C-alpha positions in Angstrom: 110.3 -33.9 121.6 108.3 -35.0 124.6 107.6 -38.6 123.5 109.6 -41.6 122.4 109.8 -42.5 118.7 106.5 -44.0 117.5 108.3 -47.3 116.5 109.7 -47.6 120.0 106.3 -47.0 121.5 104.8 -49.7 119.3 107.6 -52.1 120.2 107.2 -51.3 123.9 103.5 -52.1 124.1 103.8 -55.1 121.8 106.6 -56.5 123.9 104.6 -55.9 127.1 101.7 -57.8 125.6 103.8 -60.7 124.5 105.7 -60.9 127.8 102.4 -60.8 129.7 100.9 -63.5 127.5 104.0 -65.7 127.8 103.9 -65.3 131.6 100.3 -66.2 131.9 100.8 -69.3 129.7 103.9 -70.3 131.6 102.2 -69.9 135.0 98.8 -71.3 134.3 99.0 -73.7 131.4 102.6 -75.1 131.7 104.2 -74.9 135.1 103.4 -77.8 137.4 101.1 -79.4 134.8 101.8 -83.0 133.7 103.3 -83.4 130.3 100.2 -84.7 128.5 99.1 -84.2 124.9 96.8 -81.3 126.2 100.0 -79.4 127.0 101.4 -79.4 123.4 99.3 -76.5 122.1 100.0 -74.1 125.0 103.7 -75.0 124.9 103.8 -74.3 121.2 102.2 -70.9 121.7 104.6 -70.2 124.6 107.6 -71.1 122.4 106.2 -68.8 119.6 105.6 -66.0 122.0 109.1 -66.3 123.5 110.7 -66.4 120.1 108.8 -63.3 119.0 109.7 -61.6 122.2 113.4 -62.3 121.6 113.1 -60.8 118.1 111.2 -57.7 119.3 113.7 -57.2 122.2 116.7 -57.1 119.8 114.8 -54.8 117.4 113.6 -52.6 120.3 117.1 -52.3 121.8 118.5 -51.2 118.4 115.7 -48.7 117.8 116.2 -47.3 121.3 119.9 -46.8 120.7 119.4 -45.0 117.4 116.4 -42.8 118.3 116.4 -39.8 120.6 115.1 -39.9 124.1 112.3 -37.4 124.9 113.0 -34.2 126.6 111.0 -34.2 129.8 109.8 -31.3 131.8 111.0 -32.4 135.2 109.9 -30.6 138.2 113.0 -29.1 140.0 114.1 -31.1 143.0 114.1 -29.0 146.1 117.8 -29.9 146.9 116.7 -33.3 148.1 118.4 -36.5 147.1 116.7 -38.5 144.4 114.4 -41.2 145.6 115.7 -44.7 145.1 113.0 -45.5 142.6 114.3 -42.6 140.3 117.9 -43.7 140.7 117.0 -47.2 139.7 114.8 -46.3 136.8 117.4 -46.3 134.0 119.3 -49.4 135.2 115.9 -51.2 135.5 115.2 -50.3 131.9 118.4 -52.0 130.7 117.9 -54.9 133.1 114.5 -55.5 131.5 116.1 -55.8 128.1 118.8 -58.1 129.5 116.5 -60.4 131.4 113.9 -60.5 128.6 116.7 -61.5 126.3 118.1 -64.1 128.7 114.6 -65.5 129.4 114.0 -66.0 125.7 117.5 -67.6 125.2 117.0 -70.0 128.1 113.6 -70.9 126.7 115.1 -71.7 123.4 117.9 -73.6 125.1 115.5 -75.6 127.1 113.5 -76.5 124.0 116.7 -77.7 122.4 118.0 -79.5 125.6 114.7 -81.3 126.0 114.4 -82.1 122.3 110.9 -80.6 122.2 110.9 -79.5 118.6 111.2 -82.4 116.2 110.7 -82.7 112.4 107.1 -84.0 113.0 106.1 -81.4 115.6 106.4 -81.0 119.4 107.5 -83.9 121.6 107.1 -83.6 125.3 109.8 -85.0 127.6 108.7 -87.0 130.7 109.7 -84.0 132.9 111.0 -80.6 132.0 112.5 -80.3 135.5 115.0 -83.0 134.6 116.8 -80.4 132.5 119.1 -77.8 134.0 117.8 -74.9 132.0 114.3 -75.4 133.4 115.5 -74.1 136.8 117.4 -71.2 135.2 114.3 -70.3 133.0 112.1 -70.3 136.1 114.5 -68.2 138.2 114.8 -65.7 135.4 111.0 -65.4 135.2 110.9 -64.4 138.8 113.7 -61.8 138.3 111.9 -60.5 135.2 108.6 -60.2 137.1 110.3 -58.2 139.9 111.9 -55.9 137.3 108.5 -55.4 135.7 107.0 -54.5 139.1 109.8 -52.0 139.6 109.2 -50.5 136.1 105.5 -50.1 137.0 106.3 -48.5 140.4 108.6 -46.0 138.6 105.7 -45.1 136.3 103.4 -44.8 139.3 105.9 -42.5 141.0 106.3 -40.2 138.0 102.6 -40.3 137.0 101.0 -39.8 140.3 103.5 -38.6 142.9 105.5 -36.2 140.6 102.5 -35.5 138.4 104.6 -35.6 135.2 102.2 -37.5 132.9 104.7 -40.3 132.4 102.3 -42.3 130.2 102.5 -39.6 127.6 106.2 -40.4 127.1 105.3 -43.9 125.9 102.0 -43.3 124.2 101.0 -42.2 120.7 100.4 -38.5 120.0 96.7 -37.8 119.7 95.6 -36.6 116.3 94.6 -33.0 116.1 91.0 -32.4 115.2 90.4 -30.4 112.1 88.7 -27.1 112.9 86.1 -25.9 110.5 87.0 -22.8 108.7 84.6 -20.0 108.7 
């Protein structure tokens, strides 16, 4: 097997899309913007994305634990020590799960702490920075961003420097074309 399980691949790319969308909303539609009625819709979408991300992270972690890792054809190292990026690859994978999980939990906690969700919809507090979990949520977003950059640098290393077609490990198998019989 040279690829991850198809369900894990689907969950990986869906998680990446949700995290990217939540980051963009958080950075450009929510952070440092006044709490006006115009902020309610993007905040609601951000909360939904975060909740979905939490659910997918838990499912993805379980799927990763019960499915097999792909066997990779790794070029032999010429008795050199592993580069730091390779040594960090697996811990970064698990840290991505952990910090995505923590990010979602602190978002839910902040929502509860600020009393954002009410029976009649979303209620904005005067200032989210008045709540302790806002600082934690912001700090975790920075750490998660750094982990994502490290994850992408690992891919760049394996894909372009080692030439191992790393994208194929986390992509769907191409369908084989039917050949006409003669």
